[in-house]
Backbone as CSV, one residue per row, in Angstrom:
resi,resn,N_x,N_y,N_z,CA_x,CA_y,CA_z,C_x,C_y,C_z
1,MET,125.955,64.361,67.547,126.550,63.521,67.012,128.241,63.291,66.993
2,ILE,128.696,64.323,67.434,129.997,64.809,67.125,130.829,63.976,68.072
3,GLY,130.487,63.300,69.012,130.960,62.728,70.143,131.839,61.528,69.151
4,TYR,131.167,60.757,68.340,131.691,59.383,68.024,132.868,59.662,67.197
5,PRO,132.591,60.607,66.225,134.096,60.676,65.433,135.002,61.501,66.329
6,THR,135.271,61.984,67.280,135.889,62.798,68.501,136.713,61.829,68.820
7,LEU,135.695,60.851,69.524,136.101,59.720,69.999,137.017,58.797,69.239
8,VAL,136.418,58.318,68.221,137.237,57.473,67.103,138.723,58.049,66.807
9,LEU,138.654,59.369,66.412,139.757,60.063,66.170,141.158,60.084,67.194
10,GLY,140.601,60.519,68.034,141.323,60.916,69.342,141.786,59.140,70.030
11,THR,141.097,58.419,69.997,141.557,56.790,70.488,142.580,56.396,69.476
12,LEU,142.314,56.932,68.149,143.351,56.642,67.221,144.531,57.026,67.478
13,VAL,144.495,58.351,67.556,145.681,59.373,68.095,146.301,58.611,69.026
14,ALA,145.877,58.228,70.131,146.494,57.808,71.481,147.080,56.610,70.658
15,TYR,146.312,55.298,70.365,146.825,54.446,70.131,148.018,54.602,69.307
16,LEU,148.488,55.283,68.067,149.084,55.127,67.482,150.800,56.049,68.133
17,ARG,150.259,56.503,69.383,151.290,57.272,70.025,151.809,56.311,71.345
18,ALA,150.852,55.524,71.758,151.268,54.670,72.914,152.036,53.684,72.462
19,SER,152.987,53.223,73.700,153.729,52.063,73.755,153.041,50.878,73.434
20,ASP,153.676,49.891,73.332,153.076,48.395,73.666,152.604,47.917,74.697
21,GLU,153.128,48.563,75.813,152.575,48.049,76.742,151.378,48.874,77.376
22,THR,151.118,50.029,77.093,149.931,50.795,77.024,148.580,50.626,76.016
23,ARG,148.975,50.301,75.422,147.864,50.177,73.880,146.746,49.395,74.656
24,PRO,146.478,48.373,75.424,145.647,47.434,76.180,144.847,48.648,76.685
25,PHE,145.355,49.720,77.407,144.849,50.640,78.492,143.588,51.470,77.128
26,VAL,144.422,52.145,75.987,143.744,52.472,75.272,142.266,52.031,74.698
27,LYS,142.806,50.535,74.461,141.306,50.050,74.151,140.405,49.887,74.922
28,GLY,140.782,49.603,76.375,139.658,49.533,77.331,138.718,51.067,77.244
29,ALA,139.963,52.188,77.241,139.480,53.392,77.342,138.378,53.833,75.924
30,PHE,138.862,53.409,74.810,137.967,53.308,73.994,136.372,52.540,73.942
31,GLY,136.345,50.974,74.713,135.116,50.773,75.057,134.448,51.267,75.998
32,ILE,135.147,52.044,76.959,134.343,52.206,77.848,133.581,53.686,76.995
33,GLY,134.629,54.206,76.655,133.730,55.866,75.545,132.716,55.563,75.122
34,ILE,132.670,54.165,74.145,131.579,53.991,73.277,130.292,53.427,74.315
35,LEU,130.647,52.894,75.117,129.610,52.860,76.046,128.879,53.649,76.885
36,GLY,129.690,54.735,77.139,129.401,56.293,77.275,128.475,56.915,76.621
37,GLU,128.904,57.405,75.298,128.372,57.860,74.176,127.036,57.091,73.928
38,CYS,127.174,55.794,74.145,125.607,55.114,73.881,124.569,55.077,74.722
39,GLY,124.869,55.499,75.958,124.123,55.605,76.868,123.662,54.549,78.243
40,ALA,125.010,53.470,77.640,124.720,52.430,78.837,125.745,52.818,80.017
41,LEU,126.384,53.485,80.482,126.645,54.042,81.409,126.072,54.883,82.590
42,SER,124.713,55.488,81.763,123.704,56.461,82.495,123.259,55.789,83.571
43,GLY,122.563,54.920,83.799,122.414,54.149,84.935,123.722,53.818,86.117
44,ALA,124.685,53.526,85.766,125.826,53.313,86.699,126.219,55.079,87.136
45,VAL,126.188,55.596,86.452,126.218,56.684,86.972,125.367,57.663,87.722
46,HIS,124.057,57.449,87.527,122.641,57.924,88.421,123.101,57.232,89.989
47,ALA,123.218,55.556,89.804,123.053,55.029,90.890,124.045,55.239,91.854
48,THR,125.672,55.724,91.476,126.538,56.170,92.187,126.408,57.664,92.703
49,GLN,125.501,58.207,91.707,125.126,59.928,92.512,124.372,59.741,93.594
50,SER,123.408,58.876,93.460,122.301,58.565,94.283,122.526,58.366,95.818
51,GLY,123.510,56.974,95.712,124.489,56.204,96.739,125.412,57.464,97.218
52,VAL,126.126,58.070,96.644,126.757,59.232,97.514,125.874,60.254,98.103
53,SER,124.869,60.956,97.574,124.058,61.680,98.035,123.365,61.382,99.170
54,MET,123.037,59.797,99.388,122.242,59.428,100.610,123.576,59.426,101.586
55,LEU,124.846,58.782,101.436,125.798,58.703,102.170,126.079,60.195,102.650
56,ALA,125.915,61.225,102.112,126.080,62.648,102.450,124.948,63.276,103.321
57,GLY,124.146,62.677,103.022,122.738,62.856,103.919,123.173,62.502,105.734
58,VAL,123.283,60.959,105.609,123.608,60.071,106.353,124.850,60.740,107.811
59,VAL,125.957,61.270,106.805,127.140,61.886,107.559,126.599,63.060,108.198
60,ALA,125.977,63.973,107.668,125.639,65.346,107.787,124.592,65.522,108.717
């Protein structure tokens, strides 16, 4: 449960220190962080790792 407060605090600090041009990237990173914390990215990570492992087996 420590992940959410850390994510919010880190994003707030990054947002306040960012310039106007880079703030959209901070917002996007926050969105990706929330998806990662709630587990929505687990399937994508698993599929990517499986695909890389399969390709490594074919190449080797």
